[in-house]
C-alpha positions as CSV (number, residue, x, y, z in Angstrom):
1,M,0.1,-0.7,-0.4
2,S,1.3,3.7,-1.1
3,V,0.2,7.0,-0.8
4,P,-3.1,6.5,-2.7
5,A,-4.7,4.3,-0.4
6,D,-3.7,4.4,3.3
7,S,-4.6,5.1,7.1
8,M,-4.1,5.4,10.3
9,G,-6.0,6.6,13.0
10,G,-5.6,7.0,17.2
11,M,-2.8,9.4,17.0
12,T,-0.8,9.8,20.6
13,E,1.0,12.8,22.0
14,P,3.6,14.1,19.6
15,T,7.3,11.7,20.2
16,Q,9.6,13.5,17.2
17,T,10.0,17.3,17.7
18,D,13.5,17.7,17.1
19,V,14.8,17.0,13.4
20,E,18.3,17.9,11.9
21,V,18.0,18.5,8.0
22,P,20.1,16.0,6.7
23,A,23.8,17.5,5.3
24,P,23.7,17.7,1.4
25,E,26.2,14.5,0.6
26,R,25.1,12.8,3.7
27,P,27.0,8.5,3.9
28,G,24.5,6.6,2.3
29,W,22.2,8.3,0.7
30,R,22.0,6.9,-2.3
31,R,21.0,3.5,-1.2
32,D,18.4,4.8,1.4
33,V,16.7,6.6,-1.8
34,T,17.1,3.2,-3.5
35,I,15.8,1.6,-0.4
36,F,13.0,3.8,-0.2
37,L,11.6,4.4,-3.3
38,S,11.9,0.1,-3.9
39,G,9.4,0.2,-1.0
40,Q,6.9,2.8,-2.2
41,T,7.1,1.1,-5.3
42,V,6.5,-2.6,-4.1
43,S,3.4,-0.9,-1.5
44,L,2.0,1.5,-4.5
45,F,1.6,-1.4,-6.6
46,G,-0.9,-3.3,-4.3
47,S,-2.3,-0.3,-4.3
48,M,-3.3,0.1,-7.6
49,L,-4.0,-3.3,-8.0
50,V,-6.9,-2.5,-5.6
51,Q,-7.8,0.6,-7.8
52,Y,-8.5,-1.3,-10.7
53,A,-9.7,-4.1,-9.9
54,V,-12.7,-2.1,-7.5
55,M,-13.1,1.1,-10.7
56,W,-13.6,-1.8,-13.5
57,H,-15.7,-4.2,-10.7
58,L,-17.9,-0.8,-10.0
59,T,-17.7,0.3,-13.4
60,L,-19.0,-3.5,-14.9
61,E,-21.4,-4.3,-12.3
62,T,-23.6,-1.5,-11.9
63,K,-22.4,0.6,-15.4
64,S,-23.4,3.8,-13.4
65,G,-22.2,7.1,-13.4
66,G,-24.2,8.0,-10.1
67,V,-22.0,5.1,-8.6
68,M,-18.7,5.8,-9.9
69,A,-18.9,9.6,-8.4
70,L,-19.9,7.5,-5.4
71,Y,-16.5,5.9,-5.6
72,A,-15.1,9.6,-6.8
73,V,-16.0,10.7,-2.8
74,F,-15.5,7.9,-1.2
75,G,-12.1,7.7,-2.8
76,F,-10.8,11.3,-1.7
77,L,-13.3,12.9,0.6
78,P,-11.9,11.1,3.2
79,Q,-8.1,12.0,2.1
80,A,-9.2,16.0,2.7
81,V,-10.5,15.5,6.0
82,I,-7.3,14.0,7.6
83,S,-4.8,16.4,5.7
84,I,-5.8,18.7,8.2
85,F,-4.0,16.9,10.4
86,G,-1.7,14.8,8.3
87,G,0.3,17.4,7.9
88,V,0.7,18.6,11.1
89,W,1.3,14.8,12.2
90,A,4.3,14.8,9.3
91,D,6.0,18.0,10.8
92,R,5.2,17.3,14.8
93,L,6.0,13.2,14.2
94,D,8.6,10.7,13.0
95,R,7.4,10.9,9.5
96,K,8.7,7.3,8.6
97,K,6.8,5.9,12.0
98,L,4.1,8.0,10.7
99,I,4.8,5.8,7.2
100,I,4.7,2.7,8.4
101,G,2.2,3.3,10.8
102,A,-0.4,4.5,8.2
103,D,0.4,0.7,5.9
104,A,-0.2,-1.4,8.7
105,T,-3.4,0.0,10.0
106,I,-5.2,-0.4,6.3
107,A,-3.2,-4.1,5.8
108,I,-5.7,-4.7,8.2
109,V,-8.3,-3.4,7.4
110,T,-7.9,-4.7,3.8
111,L,-7.1,-8.1,5.3
112,A,-10.5,-7.8,7.2
113,L,-12.4,-6.8,3.5
114,A,-11.3,-9.8,2.1
115,M,-12.3,-12.1,4.9
116,F,-15.3,-10.6,4.9
117,M,-16.6,-10.6,1.0
118,A,-14.4,-14.6,0.9
119,A,-17.1,-15.4,3.4
120,G,-19.8,-13.6,0.5
121,A,-20.4,-10.3,1.8
122,T,-21.0,-8.5,-2.0
123,D,-22.7,-5.4,-0.9
124,L,-21.1,-2.2,-2.2
125,W,-21.0,-0.5,0.9
126,L,-18.7,-2.8,2.0
127,I,-15.9,-1.7,-0.4
128,F,-16.7,2.1,0.0
129,V,-16.0,1.9,3.5
130,A,-12.8,0.1,2.6
131,I,-12.2,3.2,0.4
132,A,-12.6,5.4,2.5
133,I,-10.3,4.2,5.2
134,R,-7.8,3.9,2.1
135,S,-8.3,7.7,1.2
136,A,-8.0,8.6,5.4
137,G,-4.9,6.7,4.8
138,A,-3.6,8.9,1.8
139,G,-4.1,12.3,4.0
140,I,-1.6,10.9,6.6
141,Q,1.0,9.0,4.6
142,M,1.0,11.6,1.8
143,P,2.5,14.8,3.3
144,A,4.6,12.4,5.3
145,V,6.2,10.6,2.2
146,A,7.2,13.9,0.4
147,A,8.5,15.9,3.4
148,L,10.9,12.8,4.3
149,L,12.4,12.6,0.7
150,P,13.5,16.0,1.2
151,Q,15.4,14.7,4.7
152,I,17.1,11.9,2.5
153,V,17.9,13.4,-0.9
154,P,20.0,16.2,-1.1
155,A,18.6,19.4,-3.1
156,D,20.7,20.0,-6.0
157,K,19.6,15.7,-6.8
158,L,15.7,16.2,-6.0
159,M,14.3,17.4,-9.8
160,R,16.1,13.6,-10.9
161,V,15.3,11.6,-8.0
162,N,11.6,12.9,-8.3
163,G,11.7,12.1,-11.7
164,I,12.9,8.7,-12.1
165,N,10.3,8.2,-8.8
166,G,7.7,9.3,-11.1
167,T,9.5,7.0,-13.7
168,I,9.8,4.2,-11.8
169,Q,5.8,4.1,-10.1
170,S,4.7,5.0,-13.6
171,A,6.6,1.2,-15.0
172,M,4.6,-0.6,-12.0
173,M,1.5,1.5,-14.0
174,L,2.1,-0.6,-16.9
175,V,2.2,-4.6,-14.9
176,A,-0.7,-3.5,-12.8
177,P,-3.5,-3.2,-15.0
178,A,-2.4,-6.7,-16.7
179,A,-1.8,-8.0,-13.5
180,A,-5.0,-6.7,-11.9
181,A,-7.5,-7.5,-14.9
182,A,-5.6,-11.2,-14.6
183,V,-5.7,-11.6,-10.8
184,Y,-9.3,-10.1,-11.3
185,A,-10.5,-12.2,-14.5
186,S,-8.8,-15.9,-12.7
187,M,-9.6,-15.8,-9.9
188,S,-11.5,-12.5,-7.8
189,I,-11.6,-9.2,-6.3
190,V,-10.9,-10.8,-2.6
191,A,-7.3,-12.1,-4.8
192,V,-6.4,-8.8,-5.6
193,F,-7.2,-7.7,-1.8
194,Y,-5.5,-10.4,0.2
195,I,-2.1,-9.6,-2.8
196,D,-2.7,-5.5,-1.9
197,V,-1.8,-7.0,2.0
198,V,1.4,-8.8,1.1
199,T,2.5,-5.8,-0.7
200,A,2.3,-3.3,2.4
201,V,4.1,-5.9,4.2
202,I,7.2,-5.6,1.8
203,G,7.1,-2.1,1.6
204,I,7.3,-2.1,5.2
205,G,10.0,-4.1,5.7
206,L,12.3,-2.6,3.4
207,L,11.4,1.2,5.1
208,L,12.1,-0.3,8.3
209,L,15.9,-0.4,6.8
210,I,16.4,2.7,5.7
211,T,18.0,5.7,8.3
212,V,16.0,9.1,8.1
213,P,17.7,11.9,9.5
214,R,15.9,13.3,12.6
215,L,14.7,17.2,11.2
216,V,15.4,20.4,13.9
217,R,12.6,22.5,14.4
218,S,13.2,26.2,14.6
219,A,13.6,27.7,18.2
220,E,10.4,29.9,17.3
221,T,8.3,27.0,16.4
222,E,10.5,24.1,18.4
223,H,7.8,24.7,22.1
224,L,4.2,25.9,19.5
225,G,1.8,22.9,20.9
226,Y,-0.1,20.9,18.2
227,F,-3.1,23.9,17.4
228,D,-0.6,26.3,16.9
229,D,1.4,24.5,14.3
230,L,-2.2,23.7,12.6
231,V,-2.6,27.7,12.7
232,G,1.1,28.2,11.5
233,G,0.8,25.7,8.2
234,V,-2.4,27.8,7.4
235,R,-1.2,31.3,7.7
236,Y,2.0,30.6,5.9
237,V,0.1,28.8,2.9
238,A,-2.0,32.2,3.2
239,S,1.3,34.0,2.7
240,H,2.7,32.5,0.4
241,A,2.1,33.9,-3.3
242,F,4.0,30.7,-5.0
243,V,2.2,27.6,-2.8
244,R,-1.1,29.5,-3.5
245,W,-0.7,29.5,-6.9
246,V,-0.2,25.9,-7.1
247,L,-2.5,24.9,-5.1
248,A,-5.3,27.0,-7.3
249,L,-3.7,25.2,-9.9
250,Y,-3.9,22.2,-8.9
251,A,-7.8,22.4,-7.9
252,V,-8.3,23.5,-11.7
253,V,-6.7,20.2,-13.1
254,F,-8.5,17.9,-11.0
255,V,-11.7,19.2,-11.2
256,L,-11.5,19.6,-15.0
257,I,-9.3,16.8,-15.4
258,V,-8.6,14.2,-14.3
259,A,-12.4,13.5,-12.0
260,P,-13.2,13.2,-15.8
261,S,-10.4,11.1,-16.5
262,Y,-12.0,8.7,-14.5
263,L,-15.0,8.1,-16.9
264,T,-13.0,7.0,-19.6
265,P,-13.9,3.6,-18.4
266,L,-17.8,3.7,-18.2
267,M,-17.0,5.7,-22.0
268,I,-15.2,2.6,-23.3
269,V,-17.9,0.4,-21.7
270,R,-20.6,2.0,-23.3
271,T,-19.0,2.9,-26.8
272,F,-16.4,0.3,-27.8
273,G,-17.6,-2.5,-25.4
274,E,-17.3,-4.5,-22.0
275,E,-14.3,-6.6,-22.7
276,V,-11.9,-6.0,-19.5
277,W,-9.1,-6.1,-22.6
278,K,-10.0,-2.9,-23.9
279,L,-10.0,-1.6,-20.5
280,T,-6.6,-2.5,-20.3
281,A,-5.1,-1.4,-23.4
282,N,-6.7,2.0,-22.5
283,E,-4.6,2.0,-18.2
284,L,-1.4,0.8,-20.5
285,A,-1.8,3.4,-23.0
286,F,-1.6,5.7,-20.5
287,S,0.7,4.2,-17.8
288,I,3.7,4.3,-21.1
289,G,3.2,7.6,-21.8
290,M,4.0,8.5,-17.8
291,V,6.5,5.7,-18.1
292,L,8.4,8.4,-21.5
293,G,7.4,11.0,-19.9
294,G,8.7,10.8,-15.9
295,A,12.0,9.5,-18.5
296,A,12.5,12.3,-20.3
297,V,11.8,15.0,-16.8
298,A,14.4,12.4,-15.2
299,A,16.2,13.5,-18.2
300,W,16.3,16.8,-19.2
301,A,13.5,19.0,-16.8
302,G,16.7,20.3,-15.0
303,K,17.2,22.3,-17.4
304,W,13.9,23.7,-18.4
305,N,11.7,26.6,-16.8
306,R,9.9,24.4,-14.5
307,V,6.8,27.1,-14.3
308,R,6.4,27.0,-18.1
309,M,7.1,23.3,-18.0
310,I,3.2,23.8,-15.1
311,L,1.7,25.8,-17.6
312,G,2.6,24.0,-21.0
313,S,1.3,20.7,-19.2
314,T,-1.6,22.2,-18.6
315,L,-2.8,23.6,-22.1
316,V,-1.8,20.4,-23.7
317,F,-3.9,18.2,-20.6
318,G,-7.1,20.0,-22.3
319,G,-6.5,19.8,-25.3
320,I,-6.5,15.7,-24.8
321,S,-9.2,15.9,-23.0
322,V,-11.3,17.6,-26.5
323,G,-9.5,15.0,-28.4
324,L,-10.6,12.0,-26.4
325,G,-14.6,13.3,-26.5
326,L,-14.1,13.8,-30.2
327,S,-12.4,10.8,-30.4
328,T,-15.2,7.9,-32.7
329,N,-12.0,5.1,-33.1
330,L,-11.2,3.1,-30.0
331,W,-7.8,3.4,-31.4
332,V,-7.5,6.3,-31.8
333,F,-8.6,6.7,-27.8
334,F,-5.8,5.1,-27.2
335,G,-3.5,7.4,-28.7
336,F,-4.9,10.4,-26.6
337,M,-4.8,8.8,-23.6
338,F,-0.2,7.7,-24.2
339,L,-0.4,11.3,-24.8
340,L,-2.3,12.7,-22.0
341,G,0.3,10.3,-19.4
342,L,3.1,11.5,-21.8
343,A,2.6,15.0,-20.1
344,V,1.3,14.6,-16.4
345,P,5.4,14.0,-15.0
346,A,5.5,17.5,-16.5
347,F,3.2,18.9,-14.5
348,S,3.5,16.7,-11.3
349,T,7.2,16.8,-10.8
350,P,8.3,20.1,-11.3
351,S,5.2,21.8,-9.2
352,F,6.1,18.7,-6.3
353,T,9.7,19.6,-6.7
354,V,9.9,23.4,-6.8
355,L,7.7,23.1,-3.2
356,Q,10.1,20.8,-1.9
357,E,13.3,22.9,-2.7
358,T,11.6,26.6,-2.0
359,V,9.2,25.3,1.6
360,E,11.5,25.3,4.1
361,P,11.9,21.7,5.7
362,E,9.4,21.7,9.2
363,M,6.7,23.6,6.7
364,Q,6.9,20.8,4.0
365,G,4.2,18.2,6.3
366,R,1.6,20.9,5.9
367,V,2.0,22.4,3.2
368,F,2.0,19.3,1.6
369,G,-0.9,18.3,3.3
370,F,-3.1,21.2,1.8
371,V,-1.5,19.9,-1.2
372,G,-3.6,16.2,-0.2
373,I,-6.3,18.5,0.5
374,V,-7.0,20.4,-2.5
375,M,-6.7,17.1,-4.3
376,A,-8.8,15.0,-2.3
377,V,-11.4,18.0,-2.3
378,S,-11.5,18.9,-5.7
379,M,-11.8,14.9,-6.9
380,P,-15.4,14.8,-5.0
381,F,-16.3,17.6,-6.5
382,G,-15.9,17.5,-10.2
383,M,-17.2,13.4,-9.9
384,A,-19.5,15.4,-7.9
385,V,-20.8,17.2,-11.2
386,F,-19.7,14.7,-14.0
387,G,-20.6,11.3,-13.1
388,P,-24.4,12.6,-12.8
389,L,-24.0,14.4,-16.0
390,A,-22.9,10.7,-17.3
391,D,-25.7,9.5,-17.1
392,R,-27.7,12.0,-18.7
393,F,-25.3,12.8,-21.2
394,S,-22.4,11.3,-23.3
395,V,-19.2,10.9,-21.8
396,E,-17.3,12.4,-24.8
397,S,-19.2,15.6,-24.4
398,L,-18.1,15.9,-20.4
399,L,-14.5,15.4,-22.2
400,I,-14.6,18.3,-24.3
401,W,-16.7,20.4,-22.8
402,S,-14.2,20.1,-19.5
403,G,-11.3,20.4,-22.2
404,V,-12.7,24.0,-23.4
405,A,-13.4,24.8,-19.9
406,L,-9.3,24.6,-18.9
407,L,-8.5,26.2,-22.0
408,L,-10.5,29.1,-21.1
409,V,-9.0,29.3,-17.3
410,V,-5.8,29.8,-18.4
411,A,-6.4,32.4,-21.5
412,L,-8.0,33.6,-18.7
413,A,-5.0,34.1,-16.0
414,L,-2.7,34.8,-18.8
415,I,-4.8,38.1,-20.1
416,V,-5.9,39.5,-16.8
417,P,-3.9,41.0,-14.9
418,G,-3.9,39.5,-11.5
419,G,-3.5,36.1,-13.2
420,R,-0.5,37.4,-15.3
421,R,1.2,39.0,-11.1
422,A,0.4,35.2,-10.0
423,I,2.0,33.4,-12.5
424,H,4.9,36.2,-12.2
425,A,5.5,35.9,-8.7
426,A,5.4,31.8,-8.9
427,N,7.7,32.2,-11.8
428,A,9.8,34.5,-9.3
429,H,10.0,31.8,-6.8
430,A,11.0,29.1,-9.0
431,E,14.2,30.3,-10.4
432,A,15.0,31.6,-6.5
């Protein structure tokens, strides 16, 4: 299990408040990074199996846009709620232990769900409860993982390591859809849950092998209480122009692109047929694009202007969404999905990297907590709009209009003086 679907609850009083910033070339950092990324990749692979299997199960069993909307709500809204606290925990507690605790807790819950379903309980609410718990875990784990990486990676290597991480995880996305389809078709969704538990155990075992330097809080914040840290995080985000800009852009992209993209399996089933291989090929096309895009970012992105990469990829998202909606041939549709995957690393890697580079280490947990909140709220909000609409209108028309809306939003940001000032401020932060 990894960031997309893990949980932890019942946090106790903080036990780690002193943390030491790692030296730029800390001995053994390459070993620790390799083990950390390997564990996260294995864990994420199990989570991907669950994600694809559950999404296909709901699509094939119900063929309902409303059910897919509920899936998005249960899958993302709990993350938004728990991220309010998860970011503060990531700045106050041992981030390594936080990740391990989240993985262990969600593994137990997933095992329980598998046993219930194996006993014959097939109610949809059981799946929704499990998805909600996994989502809550993401609210704890995502800020902890994002803030831990700069602790073990030298600052000048962050962009490359993030690019490599994205490439590895994209490569796993090539394997996960095929594996999910094989397990789901030949056995059952219960078998997928068992595999997820095993990958969580492996991920925890690898994470136990690495050494994470302790982070030193500044004298002004060392003795602050939990609520003070929470308020401090809100004030920091509100006063930081670049962070505000990134959060706003994430919100727009998740509402207008990510949410409608969750309806592409529904479009395939309705328009091109219900064969599982078509759903698998859809995910593979996207994943191959992400692998190649991630490799390009890892190899060359250090020399590119990061804000221009973010803006350019956003415009590409809008154009591709329109292309998906206009596709009348299945293979043309897969081609646009490939291009969408190709563009994703050019958006996600520079935006995460520049936050890691510009935000103070003791604030990163809270900042990435707010990133998680924005993503988690935007996704169910978008699905709450597009899901019911998909039961009244074609998915094709929704993809076209969402793409046009994104292009108009970006164009407006480039035209309106306030938007230009925000982009200029973001660019200044990125260059600094």
